N, C-alpha and C positions, 0 to 999 in steps of 0.2 A: 163452367171454367174450372178446372181443378186446381187446386190449390199444393203445393210444393212446400213442404216444412226441410229447408237444410239449416239442421244443426250443425254449422261447421266448425269445427274446433282445431283454429289451426295453431299448429305448434311452433314455437320460435326459441330464441336463444335470451338469455336472461340477458340485462342490460349490465356492459361491465362499470362494475362498482367505484370506481374513482373518474368515473366523469359521465357527463349527459350532451348530447345536443340541444341546443336549444335555437330554434327560430325565430330571427333578429326581423324586423319589417323594415326594407332594405328602401320604400317608398317607391318601387319601379317594378312594371312586369316583365323590362327588356331583359335578355339574354345577358349572364355577365360571363366573361370567360377567364379572367385572373384576378388575382388577388395578392397586397402586397401590405406588412404591416412595420412599421418602425419601433415599435413596442406595442404593448399587450393592449394599448389603449388607442391610439393613432395607426390609421391604416386607410386603405384604399381599396375597390374593386372596379371594375372598369369593363367594359362588354360595348354591344349595339344598340342603335337607339332607333329612334323615326324616323327624324331625318338626322342630327351628328350623333356620334358617336357618346355613350354614359361614361363617364369617371362619377363616383360615392367617395366622398371622405367623411370618417368617424373621427372623433374627437375624444370619443367616451366608451370605446370599450363596444361599439355597434349599438349603443341605446339610442341613438338616430343618427342617422346619416343625409349629408348636403351634398347636391348634385352641383359637378363645376364645369365652368363652357370650357369647351374645346371645339376649334373648329374644323374635325377630320369628321367627311361623311360615312368611313370606312371605319368598322367598327376597332376596337380597341383589343388586340391580342395577348400583350403582354405590358405589364407596369410592375414600375422596380422602383423604389428610394432608396437614395445612399445614405439621406437623412430626414430630420422631417422637415426640410427646405425644399431640398433638389431631389426631382425624379424625373423617369424618362418612361414614356407611354410611346410602343408602338402597333400601329392598327395593319390592316389585313391588305393595304396596299403598300407596306414595308414603310412608310412615312412614318419617320421621327419626331416626336415632340418631347419638350423639354422644361421642366417647373424649376422656380429657385426661389419660390414663395409658398411651398403645401402647397400648389394646386391651384391658389388663387387666379393664377394666369398662366394660361397653356399657349406654347407659343411654336408654330412649326420650324423644325430643324435643319430635316435633309432626308430626301428620299433615298433610299439603296434599291438596288436592283432584283427581282427575282421576288418570290412566293414563301410568302408561312415563316416566321420568325420570331423569336424569344429575345428580349436584354436583360442580360445579365449584369450585377457590379461585385468585383471583391471588396473595393473601398471606395469612397468618392472620389479618385484619380482614375482607377484603372476598370473598366468596364469589356463589354465584348456583346456582338450580335450576333446569333446563330440563321441564319438564311438558307432558302433555297431557291435554285435557278435550275428548273427541269431537273437532271438528273445527275446533279452535283449539290453537296452541301458548300455554304459559303459563309466565311468567320470573317469578322472585322473587330479590330480591338480598337481601344483609347486608351491613352497615357496620360492626359490632362482633362478627365471627368466630363471629357465628351465634346469639347470645344474641334476637336479634330478627332479623323479615323484613319487609323493607317490601310494601306493597302490588304485589299482581302486575303483570305489563305482557302483554299479549296479542297473537297474529297470528293473524287470522281463516283459514283454509282452510291452517291449518300441521296436517294429519292426522299423531298420533304420533312426537313428537317423538325423536329416536334420540342427538344430541351437542351439545356444547357446546363452545366454546373461546374465548379470547383470544389478541390477538396482543400486546397491551399494557391499559393500565387503561382506554382509550377504547375499542377497536376487537374487539370479537367476531362469531362465525360462530355459526350453527346449522344444523344439516340433520334430515331427518323422514324418517319410511317412505315418506311419498306422495312424493316428488322434489321438496318445497322446499329452498329454500337461505332463511336470515334473518338479519338482520346489524345491529349494535348500532353508533353512532358514539360515543355519550355516556355511553360504562360502564354500559349497562342502562338508563338509564330511556326510552328507548325502541326498540322493534325490529321492524323491517319486511322483509318478501317482498324480496329484492334479486334473485332469479329464480327459476323451477321448470327446471332443467335437466334433466330426465327426469320420469318418469309412475313411473320403476322404484323399488325403495325404497333410500335412502340408510341405512347404518349409521352413519356415523362421518365426522368432519369435522376436518382440520388446515390453518393456514394459516399460512406460513413467513414472511409479511409483511403488511402492511396490504392487500395487494392481489393476492397469488398465493397461492394454497390450493390443497387438493383435497378432493373427497368421495369415500365408495366405497361399493359396495352390491352389487346383483346386480341382474341382466340375464336373466330367466328363465332362474336358476340359473346361469347365467356370471358370471363378473367384471366389475364395474362401475368403473372408474378415472376420475373427469373431473378437470379442472386448468383454474383459470381465472389470470389475469394482469392482471384489470381490476374487484378487488374482487368477484367473483360473477357482474360482467352477462354476459360472456360465456366458453362452457366450449368445451375439445374433451377428445375421448376420449384415452387413453393403452392402452398395453398390455402385457399380462404374455407371460412366453414358458412359459406353464403346456404341460402336456402333458395334464394335465384339469382344464380350467375350473372353478372354482367360483365361489361370492360371497365377496366380501370383507365383513371384520366390522370391522375397525380399522385403523387408520394412526396411524403416530409418527414421529417426525423425533426424531434423536440432538440434542445441544446445536449440533454443530458443524454438521448441516442435511443427513445423509444419513437418508433417505426407508424407509422398511419400511412394509408393509402386509399383513394375514393374513387369512386364514378356511379355506379348503380344507387351504392352504398356509403359508408364509409368502415374501415377496416383496421383493427392494431393490431399489433405484430407481437405473439407471444410465440418463442420456441422458434418453430418453422411454420406455424399456424398463423394466419389472419382472423381475428375473432370479429366477426360481424356484430358491428354498434348499433344500428337500426336507424340512424340518420332518414332525413325524408330528404328529397328533390332527387335530381339527375345532376351529379357535380362536374364541375368543370377543372377545379383547380383547390390547394387549399395551401394555407401555410400557417407555421406555431413559430411565434416571436418568441414564446418562454413554453417551460418544463409545463403549465399549469393551465394556458390558451392558447386554442386553436381556432381559425375562420375555413370557412369550405363556402363556394360561390359556385351557381350552375345556370339553369336556365329559369326562364319566367321569375328573373329576380331573386330567386333565393339564395340566402346567405343565411349561414347557420353558426353558432358560436361552441368549443368544446368549454364547458366550465365544471371544477371539481363538484362533486356530490358532497353533500354537507353528512349524510349518513351512508350504510349498507344498501345496498338498492336488490332487494328480492323477488321484485314484482317478473310475472310473467301472465302470458296470454291464452289460450290456447283454443280448439276447434275443429269438431271432428263431423264429416261426410255423411251422412243418414240416407244420402238418395241422390243419385246422379240421373234421373228420369225427365228431362226437363225438356218442355213441348212449347211453344210459339203461344202466347195469350194466358199462360203458365203466372201465377202470382207466387214468388219466392221468399225466404227471408235466410239470414245469415245470422248465425246467434256464436257472442262471445263469451267465454269465461275467464275472470282475470284471476291470480291468485290473491287478492287483496276486494274489497268491500267497496273501499271507498276512493272510486276512481273515476276518470271522466274518459269519454269515449270518442272518438272520430274515426269515420269510416271513411275510405278514400279508395276511389279508383282510379287505372291508367284509360285515358280516353286519347291516346298518340302525342302526350306532352309529358311526360311523366305522371307519378299518381299527383293526385289533387284532391283536397278536401273535398267530399260531399255535403250537400245541404237539403233540408227535406224541401224536394221542387220536384214537378213533375212526377217520373217512375217512384222517387227514393221518399221514404220517410224512417224516422229513426237512427239521422244520420249522427246524431249526438246519445246516443244510447247503447246499451248492450246487444241489441238485434234491431238488424239493418232490411227493412223489408225493399223490394223490387219488384212490382206490378206489373202486368202484360209484357211479360218477354217479350220483344221485336226482336226480328231479324239482326238488327245491330245491337244487341248486346251478346250474341256470339261471340265464344273467347274473349269476352271483356272480364279482365281482372280484378277482383278486390283484395282491401287488407284494410284490417281494424288498428289504430293508435290507442294504447291506454296510457293513463298517466296518474299517479297519485299523487301530483305534488314535490316528490322528492326522483322519483325516476320514471321513465319513459317505456315501453317494450311495445314494438310490431309484430304484429302476426307474420306468417307467410302469406303466400299467395294462390288464391284460389281464383279459377276460373270458369264463367255459365259456358256449359258446353251446351247447345240444341241438339236435341236426338229427331228433330222432325225428319223423315226420310226425304223429303226435297230441298234440304240444304246443305248444300256443298259444305262439307266442314271445314275444307282447309283454302274457303272463300276469304280474301282480306275485307273485313267490314272498317268502311268508316267513319268515323263518329266525329262528328264536326262542332267544335268548341263554340259558345256564344260568346261574342267579345265585341265592343263598342268602341273599340279606338279606332282612330280615323286615318285613312289611305293607310293601310298596314296590313303586311300581308303576315301568314300564319307557316311558316315551314315545317313538316314533321313525318315523320321521325328525323333527327338528324343528331348522331348518325347514322343511315342507313346500310343495307345489303345491297338493295335494290331500287325501290320505288321512293321519291318523294311527295306529297302532298302539298300544293300550294294553295291558301287559301285565301283571296283576295275581301277584304274587309273597307266598305265603302271606297271602293275603286271604281271609275268609270273605265271600262274594261277597255274600251277599244281605243283608249289614248294611249295606251302604256304596251311595252316589247321586253318578254324574259329573254335575258344570253346566260349563258352558262358556259363558263370559261375551265380549261383546268389547267393544271403548272406550268405549262409549257404558254398559256395565254391563246389558245386554240380555245375557236367559238363551238362546242360539241353538240350546242342543242339552241336552238331559240325558236319562239314563236308568241304570237301576239296573248295576252291576256284576253280569252276570251268571254270566261264567264268565272264564276264567284269560284270552282275547284278547277287546279289542273293538276293531273297526276302526271307524273315525270319517272320514266325506269330510266334511270340514268345508267344505270348496266350494259343497257342493249347501244348507248352511245357513245361510253369512255370507259377506261380502267380504276380500278381502286384508286381511293387519293383524294388528299384536298381538290375541291372546285369550287368556284366563285361566281356566285348568281348574283347579276346584275339588271335592275329594273330602272328603262328609260323611256321618259314619256316622247310626247310627238314632237317635241322640237329637240331631240337627240339629249335631254338633260338627265344626267342618271340621278334620280333620286333616293335609291335605296341599294345595300348591298350587304349581301351575306354570305358566310363562308359554309359549303355545302363538305361533309365528308363520306364518302363512297366505299364502305368496307370490303 
């Protein structure tokens, strides 16, 4: 068996000198969709769960997190606190929950018609819900702290509302998965389409003034950042310096006006370019309670915090490819070179659930050294991506991504290879990738599969796919059954009881 030596010098950008992202221990592996902080120390993160939804609270800046009880079986899509005591959580079924004691108790408040929602408050009394129902956006308003909600206002043609934000008590903006931007100038009494800057999905909106703002999303799986200076009438595209382009799911600005956005990574705005900050994880939401502190949340319980650097950061890591001739059965290794000698290494790979830390097991050895060995290359290693993170105690830097490409003539190079993650969780589904352009892989863990049925609904509530959960792995090409947009996977047991609900995004 021949041994291939890949001295991979992965080139990358230096870490931004005024801060670094530090991964926090959330205590969960459930996906987190939303985050909101009252101040630098007190905040909440929420998402899905095995039985009921997940809501986590921290009172010490993310050093520790406590799980809170909520009766929702649907995942939490949006959470917002108006002060340290009073907050609201909206789930994927558009059920609104409310707390008045800092989340110690959550009570069901009201169900709203439609799909896909966000909750947003201007102050303790004035708040908004941005929802969808088929081909229209639906906006509700409260002026008494959520005790009552005024009749809804609709925007026709606004498919799948994804975000809402107000600049002041009069002017607010919203965007949709269908690429539309809507605006109100009378405090939400009326909403109207202001433009359709793209037909691609828009996931978040943020305006820094009544006329200047941004929408972010994806363009065929790549990042999309659009900026307007005339209140949303005209838009220009801005770019990132990402080494590996990905969707953008969230955008936020600090109180002093520094902009950040996030998705496959975090980017900080400098001029008209958004600089990559090399955070880990696949990110769903972000929030900056102050100029110096920010938080991001994402898949598999990922939470990270932006903290200032005490010293300038000059750490970089690099890598070069000496050979690209890899065949089945070969042993290969990746080698990293850092600009500092006293660093730690962590190699990562993406097996379909975002980049995860590797350990010395099975094919891998040297996961925490400058050289990662991968032995006995197999078919499922084809197109497998790798990267390395180095840390000198002050700064981190992440290399760009290299894929293993197998050269065997019998291997169809564009075949999608499924890699199944080991997991001992009881009665849980792993669904990936999500979002997806076409295929979703559904892995059943410790289910008696003959007792369960999968249903997938579109935003109109129409069932576009259903079948028995017949084995450990189900592959669904949703593109063959439905159109792009949010979908909802429901799992029912043999008694017709829904035991799990998850949101799917078909790009």
